[in-house]
C-alpha positions in Angstrom: 104.6 105.1 109.4 104.3 104.6 105.7 100.8 106.2 105.6 102.0 109.4 107.3 104.9 109.6 104.8 102.4 109.0 101.9 100.2 111.7 103.3 102.8 114.2 103.5 104.0 113.3 100.0 100.6 113.6 98.6 99.9 117.0 100.2 103.2 118.2 98.8 102.5 116.9 95.3 99.1 118.6 95.5 100.6 121.9 96.5 103.2 121.8 93.7 101.0 120.7 90.9 97.7 122.3 92.2 95.4 119.7 90.2 92.0 121.0 89.1 88.7 119.2 89.7 86.5 118.9 86.6 83.1 120.8 86.8 81.0 117.6 86.7 82.9 116.0 89.7 82.8 119.2 91.9 79.3 118.4 93.6 80.5 114.9 94.5 84.1 115.8 95.9 83.0 117.3 99.4 80.7 114.3 99.8 83.5 111.9 99.2 85.8 113.7 101.5 83.3 113.6 104.4 82.6 109.8 103.5 86.4 109.1 103.6 86.9 110.9 106.9 84.1 108.9 108.4 86.0 105.8 107.3 89.2 107.1 108.6 88.0 108.0 112.0 86.2 104.6 112.2 89.5 103.0 111.5 91.3 105.0 114.3 88.5 104.0 116.6 88.8 100.3 115.6 92.6 100.5 116.1 92.2 102.0 119.6 89.7 99.2 120.5 92.0 96.5 119.2 89.6 95.3 116.3 91.1 97.1 113.4 91.1 95.0 110.1 92.9 96.4 107.0 90.4 94.7 104.6 87.4 96.0 106.6 89.0 99.4 106.3 89.6 99.4 102.6 86.2 98.0 101.9 84.5 100.5 104.2 86.4 103.4 102.8 85.5 102.6 99.2 82.1 101.7 100.0 81.4 104.9 101.9 82.7 107.0 99.1 80.8 105.2 96.4 77.5 105.0 98.3 77.7 108.6 99.3 78.3 109.7 95.7 75.7 107.4 94.3 73.1 109.0 96.8 74.0 112.5 95.7 74.1 111.6 92.0 70.6 110.1 92.4 69.4 113.2 94.2 70.7 115.2 91.3 69.0 113.1 88.8 65.7 113.5 90.9 66.2 117.3 91.4 66.7 117.1 95.1 70.6 116.8 95.0 71.2 119.6 97.6 68.8 117.9 100.1 70.4 114.6 99.8 73.8 116.1 99.9 72.8 117.7 103.2 71.3 114.3 104.6 74.6 112.5 103.6 76.7 115.1 105.4 74.5 115.0 108.5 74.5 111.3 108.8 78.3 110.9 108.2 78.8 114.0 110.4 77.1 112.2 113.3 79.2 109.1 112.7 82.4 111.1 112.5 81.5 112.9 115.9 80.6 109.6 117.5 83.9 108.1 116.6 85.7 111.2 117.6 84.1 111.0 121.0 85.1 107.3 121.3 88.6 108.2 120.4 88.6 111.0 122.9 87.3 108.7 125.6 89.9 106.1 124.9 92.8 108.6 124.6 91.9 110.7 127.7 89.9 108.1 129.7 87.2 110.6 130.1 
């Protein structure tokens, strides 16, 4: 229940204060969000499978965001940032849809 309350509170504070994202951070924000969603869907799947571990979730969450941002940063430095961004989104998207399918199978037994 606490995470749901924190989510609602965070969304409400974001709507009230409307924080801006610095220009240098804007290319990395979508990648970080996709990486965070991957960790979140993985956590939901692990919870439904009965193998959820909060330490693994936190480490996975932070590591996904940092590795994805690092790959995009390195791509920017090499001049191929958009291609690596696309690659990161595709890989994480596949993982998200795979976890979503497992959640659907578990929830609907189909």
